[in-house]
C-alpha positions as CSV (number, residue, x, y, z in Angstrom):
1,X,-0.3,-0.2,-0.4
2,X,1.4,3.2,-1.1
3,X,1.9,5.8,1.7
4,X,0.8,8.8,2.1
5,X,2.7,11.0,4.5
6,X,0.9,14.5,4.7
7,X,-3.1,15.4,4.7
8,X,-2.4,17.3,0.8
9,X,-0.9,14.4,-0.6
10,X,-4.4,12.3,1.1
11,X,-6.4,15.3,0.2
12,X,-5.0,15.2,-3.7
13,X,-6.5,11.5,-3.9
14,X,-9.9,12.3,-2.6
15,X,-10.6,14.9,-5.0
16,X,-9.7,12.5,-7.8
17,X,-13.1,10.3,-6.4
18,X,-16.3,11.9,-8.5
19,X,-17.9,10.8,-5.5
20,X,-21.3,12.8,-6.6
21,X,-24.2,12.1,-4.2
22,X,-26.1,11.1,-7.5
23,X,-23.5,8.5,-8.1
24,X,-21.6,5.8,-6.5
25,X,-19.1,6.1,-3.4
26,X,-17.4,2.8,-3.3
27,X,-13.9,3.5,-5.0
28,X,-13.9,6.5,-2.6
29,X,-14.5,3.6,0.1
30,X,-12.5,0.8,-1.2
31,X,-9.3,3.4,-1.1
32,X,-10.1,4.8,2.3
33,X,-10.3,1.0,3.5
34,X,-7.0,0.2,2.0
35,X,-5.6,3.5,3.2
36,X,-6.5,2.5,6.8
37,X,-5.3,-1.3,6.3
38,X,-1.7,-0.1,5.6
39,X,-1.8,1.7,9.3
40,X,-2.7,-1.8,10.8
41,X,-6.8,-0.3,10.8
42,X,-9.5,-2.1,10.1
43,X,-13.0,-0.7,9.2
44,X,-16.2,-1.4,8.3
45,X,-18.5,-0.5,5.8
46,X,-22.4,0.0,6.1
47,X,-24.0,0.3,2.6
48,X,-27.0,1.7,1.5
49,X,-30.1,0.3,0.6
50,X,-29.4,0.5,-3.2
51,X,-26.0,-1.2,-3.2
52,X,-23.4,1.8,-4.7
53,X,-22.7,3.5,-1.5
54,X,-21.1,3.1,1.6
55,X,-20.4,4.4,5.2
56,X,-17.2,3.7,7.1
57,X,-16.4,3.9,10.1
58,X,-12.9,2.6,12.0
59,X,-11.2,3.1,15.3
60,X,-7.6,3.2,16.7
61,X,-6.5,2.9,20.1
62,X,-7.7,1.4,23.5
63,X,-11.2,-0.5,23.3
64,X,-12.7,1.8,26.2
65,X,-15.6,4.4,26.4
66,X,-15.0,8.1,26.1
67,X,-12.9,8.7,22.6
68,X,-13.6,11.1,19.9
69,X,-14.7,10.8,16.8
70,X,-14.1,12.8,13.6
71,X,-16.9,13.0,11.2
72,X,-16.9,14.0,7.5
73,X,-19.0,13.2,4.5
74,X,-17.6,11.9,1.3
75,X,-20.3,13.2,-1.0
76,X,-20.0,16.5,-3.0
77,X,-22.2,18.6,-5.6
78,X,-22.2,18.3,-9.2
79,X,-20.2,20.7,-11.4
80,X,-22.0,20.6,-14.2
81,X,-23.2,23.9,-15.4
82,X,-20.3,25.8,-13.3
83,X,-17.6,27.4,-15.0
84,X,-14.5,25.7,-13.7
85,X,-10.7,27.1,-14.3
86,X,-9.4,23.9,-13.3
87,X,-10.3,20.2,-13.6
88,X,-12.7,19.8,-10.9
89,X,-11.2,16.3,-9.7
90,X,-8.0,17.1,-9.6
91,X,-6.3,19.0,-7.0
92,X,-4.3,22.2,-8.6
93,X,-2.2,24.7,-6.1
94,X,-2.8,28.5,-7.4
95,X,-2.1,31.3,-5.0
96,X,-1.7,29.7,-1.7
97,X,-5.3,28.1,-2.4
98,X,-5.7,23.8,-3.3
99,X,-8.6,24.1,-5.8
100,X,-11.0,21.5,-6.7
101,X,-14.5,19.9,-5.9
102,X,-15.1,19.1,-1.9
103,X,-11.5,20.8,-1.8
104,X,-13.4,22.7,1.5
105,X,-16.6,20.6,1.4
106,X,-15.8,18.6,2.8
107,X,-12.7,16.5,1.8
108,X,-10.1,19.2,3.3
109,X,-11.1,17.6,7.1
110,X,-11.3,14.1,5.4
111,X,-8.2,14.0,4.4
112,X,-6.8,15.5,8.0
113,X,-9.2,12.9,9.8
114,X,-7.3,9.8,7.6
115,X,-4.1,11.5,8.4
116,X,-4.9,11.7,12.3
117,X,-5.8,8.3,12.1
118,X,-2.4,6.7,10.6
119,X,-0.5,9.0,13.2
120,X,-2.8,8.0,16.2
121,X,-2.2,3.9,15.0
122,X,1.5,4.2,16.7
123,X,0.5,6.6,19.9
124,X,-0.1,5.8,23.2
125,X,-3.3,6.8,23.2
126,X,-5.6,6.8,26.3
127,X,-8.9,6.4,24.6
128,X,-9.8,5.3,20.9
129,X,-9.8,8.1,18.1
130,X,-12.7,6.7,15.7
131,X,-13.6,7.7,12.3
132,X,-17.1,8.3,10.8
133,X,-17.4,8.9,6.9
134,X,-21.1,9.0,5.6
135,X,-22.5,9.1,2.2
136,X,-25.2,11.4,0.9
137,X,-25.1,14.5,3.0
138,X,-25.6,17.2,0.5
139,X,-29.2,15.8,-0.3
140,X,-30.4,16.3,3.5
141,X,-28.3,14.5,6.1
142,X,-30.3,11.5,6.7
143,X,-28.3,8.5,5.6
144,X,-25.9,9.0,8.6
145,X,-28.6,7.9,11.1
146,X,-27.9,4.2,10.3
147,X,-24.0,5.3,10.6
148,X,-24.0,6.3,14.0
149,X,-26.8,4.1,14.7
150,X,-24.5,1.3,13.7
151,X,-21.2,2.5,15.6
152,X,-23.6,2.9,19.0
153,X,-23.7,-0.7,18.9
154,X,-20.3,-2.0,17.8
155,X,-17.5,0.8,19.2
156,X,-17.5,1.8,22.8
157,X,-19.5,5.1,22.7
158,X,-17.3,7.9,22.2
159,X,-17.6,11.7,24.5
160,X,-16.3,13.9,22.0
161,X,-17.9,14.3,18.1
162,X,-15.9,16.9,16.2
163,X,-17.5,17.9,12.5
164,X,-15.7,19.0,10.4
165,X,-17.5,21.4,8.0
166,X,-15.6,25.0,6.8
167,X,-15.8,26.9,9.7
168,X,-12.3,28.5,9.0
169,X,-11.7,26.1,12.6
170,X,-13.7,27.9,14.6
171,X,-15.9,26.3,16.8
172,X,-19.4,26.6,16.0
173,X,-21.9,25.1,18.9
174,X,-25.3,25.7,17.1
175,X,-26.4,25.7,13.7
176,X,-30.1,25.7,12.4
177,X,-32.4,22.5,11.7
178,X,-34.2,21.9,8.5
179,X,-37.7,20.5,7.4
180,X,-38.8,20.3,3.6
181,X,-42.2,19.0,1.6
182,X,-42.2,18.2,-2.1
183,X,-45.6,20.0,-2.9
184,X,-48.5,19.2,-5.2
185,X,-51.3,21.3,-5.7
186,X,-54.0,19.4,-8.0
187,X,-55.9,21.9,-9.6
188,X,-59.2,21.1,-12.1
189,X,-59.1,23.2,-15.7
190,X,-61.3,25.1,-17.2
191,X,-60.9,27.6,-19.9
192,X,-59.7,30.6,-18.6
193,X,-62.5,33.1,-19.4
194,X,-64.7,30.7,-16.6
195,X,-62.4,30.9,-14.1
196,X,-64.8,30.6,-11.1
197,X,-65.9,26.6,-12.7
198,X,-62.3,25.8,-12.2
199,X,-59.2,25.9,-9.6
200,X,-55.9,26.7,-10.5
201,X,-53.1,25.0,-9.1
202,X,-50.9,28.0,-9.3
203,X,-52.9,30.3,-8.1
204,X,-54.0,28.2,-5.4
205,X,-50.1,27.2,-4.5
206,X,-49.6,31.4,-4.1
207,X,-51.9,31.3,-1.6
208,X,-50.0,28.4,0.2
209,X,-46.0,30.4,-0.7
210,X,-47.7,33.8,0.9
211,X,-48.5,31.8,3.8
212,X,-44.8,31.5,3.9
213,X,-44.4,35.1,3.6
214,X,-46.6,36.0,6.6
215,X,-44.6,33.8,8.6
216,X,-41.4,34.8,7.5
217,X,-42.8,38.8,8.3
218,X,-44.3,37.4,11.4
219,X,-41.2,35.6,12.6
220,X,-38.9,38.6,12.1
221,X,-40.7,41.1,13.9
222,X,-41.1,38.8,16.9
223,X,-38.3,39.3,19.6
224,X,-35.5,36.7,19.1
225,X,-35.3,33.7,21.8
226,X,-32.0,33.5,24.1
227,X,-31.3,30.4,21.6
228,X,-32.4,32.3,18.4
229,X,-30.3,35.4,19.0
230,X,-26.9,34.3,17.8
231,X,-27.9,33.5,14.1
232,X,-28.1,35.5,11.4
233,X,-30.9,35.9,10.8
234,X,-32.7,35.2,14.2
235,X,-35.5,33.5,13.4
236,X,-37.0,30.7,11.6
237,X,-37.1,31.2,7.5
238,X,-39.4,29.8,4.8
239,X,-38.2,29.7,1.1
240,X,-39.6,28.4,-2.2
241,X,-36.8,28.1,-4.3
242,X,-38.0,26.6,-7.8
243,X,-41.8,26.7,-8.9
244,X,-43.5,24.3,-12.2
245,X,-47.0,24.5,-13.0
246,X,-49.8,24.9,-15.8
247,X,-50.5,23.8,-19.4
248,X,-51.2,27.0,-21.4
249,X,-51.7,31.1,-20.5
250,X,-55.7,30.6,-20.9
251,X,-56.1,27.4,-18.9
252,X,-56.2,27.4,-14.9
253,X,-53.7,25.5,-14.3
254,X,-54.4,21.6,-13.5
255,X,-50.7,21.3,-11.6
256,X,-48.6,23.0,-9.7
257,X,-45.6,21.7,-7.7
258,X,-42.6,23.5,-5.3
259,X,-40.4,22.6,-2.6
260,X,-40.9,24.4,0.7
261,X,-37.9,24.2,3.3
262,X,-37.8,25.6,6.7
263,X,-35.0,26.3,8.6
264,X,-35.5,27.0,12.0
265,X,-33.9,28.1,15.3
266,X,-32.9,25.4,18.0
267,X,-35.8,25.7,20.5
268,X,-38.5,25.2,18.0
269,X,-40.1,22.2,17.3
270,X,-40.1,20.7,13.5
271,X,-43.2,19.0,14.4
272,X,-45.3,22.7,15.1
273,X,-44.0,23.9,11.7
274,X,-44.9,20.6,9.9
275,X,-48.8,21.1,12.2
276,X,-49.3,24.3,10.7
277,X,-48.6,23.3,6.9
278,X,-50.3,20.9,7.1
279,X,-53.4,22.8,8.5
280,X,-52.8,25.5,6.6
281,X,-52.7,23.5,3.5
282,X,-56.2,21.3,4.5
283,X,-57.9,24.7,4.7
284,X,-57.0,25.2,0.9
285,X,-58.0,21.8,0.2
286,X,-61.3,22.7,1.6
287,X,-61.8,25.9,-0.4
288,X,-60.6,24.1,-3.8
289,X,-62.9,20.9,-3.4
290,X,-66.1,22.8,-2.8
291,X,-65.5,23.6,-6.2
292,X,-64.3,20.2,-7.7
293,X,-63.6,17.0,-5.6
294,X,-60.7,15.4,-7.5
295,X,-58.5,19.1,-6.2
296,X,-56.3,19.2,-3.4
297,X,-52.7,19.9,-2.1
298,X,-50.5,17.0,-1.4
299,X,-47.1,16.9,0.8
300,X,-44.3,14.7,0.5
301,X,-41.7,15.2,3.4
302,X,-37.9,15.9,2.0
303,X,-35.7,16.2,4.5
304,X,-35.7,16.3,8.2
305,X,-32.3,17.4,10.1
306,X,-32.6,18.9,13.8
307,X,-31.1,21.9,15.1
308,X,-27.6,21.7,16.5
309,X,-28.2,23.5,20.5
310,X,-25.2,24.7,22.3
311,X,-24.5,22.8,25.5
312,X,-23.8,23.6,28.5
313,X,-20.5,22.7,29.4
314,X,-20.0,20.2,27.0
315,X,-17.3,18.3,26.5
316,X,-17.2,18.8,22.8
317,X,-17.1,22.1,23.0
318,X,-14.1,22.6,26.0
319,X,-12.1,20.2,24.0
320,X,-12.1,22.0,20.6
321,X,-11.7,25.6,22.0
322,X,-8.6,24.1,24.0
323,X,-7.2,22.6,20.9
324,X,-8.1,26.2,18.7
325,X,-7.9,28.7,21.1
326,X,-11.8,29.9,20.1
327,X,-13.5,31.5,22.8
328,X,-15.8,33.0,20.8
329,X,-19.7,32.4,20.5
330,X,-20.0,31.3,17.1
331,X,-23.6,30.1,15.1
332,X,-24.8,28.9,11.4
333,X,-27.7,29.1,9.7
334,X,-26.4,25.6,7.2
335,X,-27.3,22.5,8.9
336,X,-25.1,19.4,9.5
337,X,-24.7,16.1,10.5
338,X,-23.6,17.2,13.5
339,X,-27.2,17.8,15.2
340,X,-27.9,13.7,14.0
341,X,-25.6,12.7,16.5
342,X,-26.3,15.4,19.7
343,X,-30.2,14.3,18.7
344,X,-28.1,10.3,19.5
345,X,-26.8,11.9,22.7
346,X,-23.2,12.8,21.6
347,X,-21.6,16.0,22.7
348,X,-21.1,17.9,19.5
349,X,-19.4,20.4,17.7
350,X,-18.6,21.4,14.4
351,X,-15.0,22.6,13.4
352,X,-13.5,22.3,10.4
353,X,-10.7,24.2,7.7
354,X,-12.3,26.2,4.8
355,X,-14.9,28.9,4.4
356,X,-18.7,28.2,4.0
357,X,-19.0,30.9,1.4
358,X,-16.5,28.0,-1.1
359,X,-18.8,25.2,-0.7
360,X,-20.5,24.3,-3.6
361,X,-18.8,27.1,-6.1
362,X,-17.0,27.2,-9.1
363,X,-13.3,27.0,-8.1
364,X,-13.8,25.5,-4.9
365,X,-10.5,26.0,-2.9
366,X,-9.2,25.6,0.7
367,X,-6.2,27.5,1.4
368,X,-3.0,26.6,2.2
369,X,-2.8,28.2,5.3
370,X,-6.2,26.7,6.6
371,X,-5.0,23.1,5.9
372,X,-1.9,23.6,8.0
373,X,-4.3,24.9,10.7
374,X,-6.4,21.8,10.6
375,X,-3.2,19.5,10.2
376,X,-2.0,21.6,13.8
377,X,-5.3,20.7,15.7
378,X,-5.2,17.3,14.5
379,X,-1.5,17.0,16.1
380,X,-2.9,18.7,19.8
381,X,-6.1,16.5,19.5
382,X,-3.5,13.4,19.1
383,X,-1.7,14.9,21.9
384,X,-4.2,15.6,24.9
385,X,-5.5,12.2,23.9
386,X,-2.3,10.5,25.0
387,X,-2.3,12.3,28.6
């Protein structure tokens, strides 16, 4: 097995695998298995139901509770339609930056975690270092649940989880949750000159979207709670990014489809928001069916991600602050797999190299300075686990 002496070499190899969420990540997983085996570290796969993807977990060190999990995802977003000036699947250095799809989000951290596992295999750790690499983070953070629950049953329970999404190595202790519904509004077609006798799916959809606008205005006007105050914006938001439907300009639309997402602050219940949406959809459906019984609004749940809430005296926060020296209060409005770990009883923070502004962008990059900061973080982590 070829050895890789530093995180940059590992990152170059990871970038070379086009592990877009819609495609298989198995070539990458196979390489990681071989890399870890080269250091005497056994790893385990958890296959996806379709058999084309896999999670991977591994452990090195003593078989005792109280270890540390380094958590990353292997999938990346597509590059089609983006104006790249470098090959997205070849790590390219230019002006102190390393370019490639996933360099920032989040194969940079994955490379650091693999480097740390290799170095840990030769160190006298007092507690184990565990690795968790997931698939399908970019499409909802749901698949990781199987990985977490399997690790809970198969390995000693860790005390801290560090999720390495890009934070510029700042310690992020909270993020918003996410909830999404794929919505299909079913109308009844008539000529538009006979509008009162038809049901326009588009115009009914507009009522539901306006309901979302009203909720946003109410949320913005309400004084934020203590948990919500650090966020920007400091309230739950409802959003529709795309909409499609209709047949012709002079026919009441038979169908309209769109996705509505909720980004809710810690302390608010996704179940409450789901019930509010369901109640409004039921109200509109009743109005529509007074005109024609075959009309209505179908709500099909999409992703559902818990919020990550700051912990009181959390071990993960304490550890990450000691390793980084960062004592600021940081939260983010995007979601991560960290909340799935926290929901299942792990103390969790988000801390990784790179700027989230680079995520999903053409010419995505990770600066050499950030990669070096990540290496120093991992070295300090290993030192702390040996005492």
